[in-house]
C-alpha positions in Angstrom: 8.9 8.3 27.5 8.5 5.0 25.6 6.5 5.5 22.4 4.4 2.8 20.8 4.9 2.4 17.0 8.3 4.1 16.8 12.0 3.1 16.6 13.7 4.4 19.7 16.9 3.9 21.8 16.3 2.1 25.1 18.7 0.8 27.8 19.0 -2.8 28.9 18.0 -2.9 32.6 18.4 -6.7 33.1 18.7 -9.9 31.1 16.6 -12.9 32.2 15.5 -16.2 30.6 12.6 -14.7 28.7 14.8 -11.9 27.4 16.1 -8.4 28.1 14.0 -5.9 29.9 14.4 -2.3 28.5 13.6 1.1 29.7 14.5 4.7 29.0 17.8 6.0 30.4 15.7 7.9 33.1 13.7 4.8 33.9 10.5 6.8 33.6 8.4 4.0 32.2 7.6 0.3 32.7 10.2 -2.2 31.6 9.5 -3.7 28.2 10.6 -7.2 27.1 13.0 -7.8 24.2 12.6 -11.6 23.5 15.8 -13.7 24.0 16.0 -14.6 20.3 16.3 -10.9 19.4 19.0 -9.9 21.9 22.2 -8.9 20.1 25.2 -11.1 21.0 27.4 -9.9 23.9 24.7 -7.5 25.1 24.8 -6.6 28.8 22.8 -4.4 31.3 23.5 -0.7 30.6 23.9 -1.2 26.8 21.8 1.0 24.6 19.8 -0.7 21.9 17.5 0.6 19.0 14.1 -1.2 19.1 10.6 -0.8 17.8 7.8 -1.0 20.4 4.3 -2.5 19.8 1.8 -4.8 21.3 2.0 -8.6 20.9 -0.9 -11.1 20.3 -1.7 -11.0 24.1 -1.8 -7.2 24.0 1.4 -6.7 26.0 4.0 -4.1 25.2 7.0 -5.7 23.6 10.0 -4.6 21.6 11.9 -5.9 18.6 15.1 -5.1 16.8 13.4 -5.6 13.5 12.5 -2.5 11.6 8.9 -2.4 10.4 8.0 -1.2 6.9 6.8 2.1 8.5 6.4 3.9 11.8 3.5 5.8 13.3 2.5 8.8 11.2 4.2 7.5 8.0 2.6 6.5 4.7 3.5 3.2 3.3 2.3 0.5 0.8 1.2 -2.5 2.8 -0.1 -5.9 1.5 -3.4 -7.3 2.7 -2.9 -10.7 4.3 -6.5 -11.5 5.2 -10.0 -10.0 5.4 -12.0 -10.6 8.6 -15.3 -9.4 10.2 -13.5 -6.5 11.8 -11.3 -5.4 8.9 -8.2 -6.3 6.9 -5.0 -7.5 8.4 -1.9 -6.1 6.7 1.8 -7.1 6.7 4.0 -4.5 8.3 7.1 -6.6 8.5 6.7 -7.7 12.1 5.6 -11.1 13.6 2.1 -9.7 14.1 0.1 -8.1 11.3 -1.7 -4.9 11.9 -5.4 -4.2 11.5 -7.0 -1.8 9.1 -10.6 -1.4 10.6 -13.6 -1.2 8.2 -14.0 2.4 9.4 -10.6 3.2 8.0 -11.1 1.4 4.7 -12.1 3.0 1.4 -14.2 0.5 -0.7 -13.3 -3.1 -0.6 -9.7 -4.4 -0.4 -8.3 -7.6 -1.9 -6.1 -10.1 -0.3 -2.6 -10.1 -1.8 -2.9 -6.5 -3.0 -0.9 -3.5 -1.8 -2.6 -0.3 -0.6 -1.2 3.1 0.5 -2.0 3.6 4.1 -1.1 5.7 7.1 0.1 4.1 10.3 -1.4 5.2 13.6 -2.1 4.1 17.2 -5.7 3.4 17.9 -7.7 4.1 21.1 -6.5 0.7 22.6 -2.9 1.7 22.1 -2.4 -0.8 19.2 -0.8 -0.2 15.8 -3.4 0.2 13.0 -3.6 1.3 9.4 -5.9 3.7 7.6 -6.6 4.4 3.9 -7.8 7.9 5.0 -4.6 9.6 4.1 -5.7 13.0 2.5 -4.9 15.0 5.7 -1.4 13.5 5.7 -0.6 14.8 2.2 1.0 18.1 1.4 0.0 20.8 -1.1 3.3 22.4 -1.7 4.8 20.1 -4.4 7.8 21.1 -6.4 6.0 20.2 -9.7 4.8 22.5 -12.4 2.6 22.3 -15.4 3.5 19.5 -18.0 5.8 17.7 -15.5 5.4 13.9 -15.5 4.7 12.5 -12.0 4.1 9.1 -10.5 1.6 8.4 -7.7 -0.8 6.0 -6.0 -4.6 6.1 -6.3 -5.9 6.5 -2.8 -9.6 7.4 -3.5 -12.0 7.3 -6.4 -15.1 9.5 -6.4 -17.6 9.2 -9.3 -18.7 12.8 -9.0 -15.2 14.4 -8.9 -12.6 12.0 -10.1 -9.5 10.1 -8.9 -7.4 11.2 -6.0 -3.7 10.5 -6.2 -0.8 10.7 -3.7 2.1 11.8 -5.9 5.4 10.4 -4.6 3.3 9.2 -1.6 3.6 12.8 -0.3 1.7 15.4 -2.4 -2.1 15.6 -3.0 -3.4 15.5 -6.6 -6.6 14.9 -8.5 -7.5 13.6 -11.9 -10.9 15.2 -12.9 -13.6 12.8 -14.0 -13.6 14.1 -17.5 -9.9 13.1 -17.9 -10.5 9.5 -16.9 -10.6 6.8 -19.6 -10.6 3.1 -18.6 -10.8 1.3 -15.3 -8.6 2.2 -12.4 -8.3 0.5 -8.9 -7.5 1.8 -5.5 -3.8 1.2 -4.7 -2.8 1.3 -8.3 0.4 3.2 -9.2 0.0 5.5 -12.2 2.0 7.9 -14.3 0.4 11.2 -15.3 1.1 14.7 -16.6 0.5 17.8 -14.5 -2.3 19.6 -16.2 -2.5 22.5 -13.8 -1.3 23.6 -10.3 -4.2 25.1 -8.3 -3.8 28.3 -6.3 -3.8 26.1 -3.1 -0.9 24.1 -4.5 -2.8 20.9 -5.3 -1.9 19.2 -8.5 -4.5 18.6 -11.3 -3.4 15.6 -13.4 -4.2 14.3 -16.9 -4.0 10.6 -17.8 -5.2 10.7 -21.4 -2.0 10.5 -23.4 -0.3 8.0 -21.0 -3.4 5.8 -20.7 -4.0 5.4 -24.4 -0.4 4.7 -25.2 0.0 2.2 -22.4 -3.3 0.5 -23.3 -2.1 -0.1 -26.8 1.1 -1.7 -25.5 -0.8 -3.8 -23.0 -3.3 -5.0 -25.7 -0.4 -6.1 -27.9 1.0 -8.1 -25.0 -2.3 -9.9 -24.5 -2.7 -10.7 -28.2 0.8 -12.1 -28.3 0.1 -14.3 -25.2 -3.2 -15.5 -26.7 -1.5 -16.5 -30.0 1.3 -18.3 -28.1 -1.3 -20.3 -26.2 -3.6 -21.5 -29.0 -6.0 -18.6 -28.8 -7.1 -19.0 -25.2 -5.7 -18.2 -21.8 -7.1 -19.2 -18.4 -7.5 -15.7 -16.9 -10.3 -13.2 -17.1 -11.7 -10.1 -15.3 -12.6 -12.2 -12.2 -9.2 -13.8 -11.9 -6.9 -12.9 -9.0 -4.4 -10.1 -9.4 -1.6 -12.7 -8.8 -2.8 -15.0 -11.6 -3.1 -12.1 -14.0 0.4 -10.8 -13.1 1.9 -14.3 -13.4 0.4 -14.9 -16.9 0.8 -11.4 -18.4 3.0 -9.3 -16.2 0.2 -6.7 -16.0 -1.7 -5.4 -13.1 -5.4 -6.5 -12.9 -6.6 -3.0 -13.8 -4.2 -2.7 -16.7 -5.4 -6.1 -17.9 -9.0 -5.1 -17.7 -8.4 -1.9 -19.6 -6.6 -3.7 -22.4 -9.2 -6.5 -22.6 -11.9 -3.9 -22.8 -10.2 -2.2 -25.7 -9.7 -5.6 -27.6 -13.3 -6.5 -27.0 -14.6 -3.3 -28.4 -12.3 -3.8 -31.5 -13.8 -7.3 -31.9 -10.5 -9.1 -31.4 -11.4 -11.2 -28.3 -14.2 -12.8 -26.3 -13.7 -12.0 -22.6 -14.9 -14.1 -19.8 -14.8 -14.3 -16.0 -11.9 -16.8 -15.9 -10.8 -17.1 -19.5 -10.1 -14.9 -22.5 -10.4 -16.2 -26.1 -9.4 -14.9 -29.5 -12.3 -14.4 -32.0 
């Protein structure tokens, strides 16, 4: 059976002007087109070929020899290409971007930013992405108390804390009392394992890392300000790309460092500029 959203080995049934038509070895499904430009050289009917199957812009099943960034059921970091009335379109490494519907989105997402999502096939048999990944995460991590782990923030709850996918595989939480500073969905963080619950879920602490990193980031911003005559043309409303280009920091790291410098009376922050006092 041919599966949408997965790499699979199919057999070339015939080659025509539009391309090669593929099917399973048992021919138990409809033939699927592999466009001419993607047919490997010297291919002939009867050859086996590894392809990814999805739906094209006209909603037809089609195959490609290109490997997407992820297959159905997998978690992956994808970049938002555009926001529309029906959701966000994300780059999965194919000619056609995939949709993350509003119903599968947590909070608002920014164009150009990466988010950790799960790939699935929706009711219309199309590839789609979802930020609702908790049920796809495991509880049996190999980590123990005081280990240092890296993960991606996949949900933020003001009442409980920050939820993190450690190694994009294991579920973890940073309790709200452990949180200092501003954090964004999709941000990659490093933390210490504070505790391992009876159910296997990790409880993390950011305090030591956050304060140390914030100091380093603040020094970076001060150096850049001094090198640019006391003013830089980025602020807390600037795009993540502009902030990254100017400082090398993520937008959330920049905002945390600017907040620290403002409290200490070193700078005057603004929406699109930051100035030394």
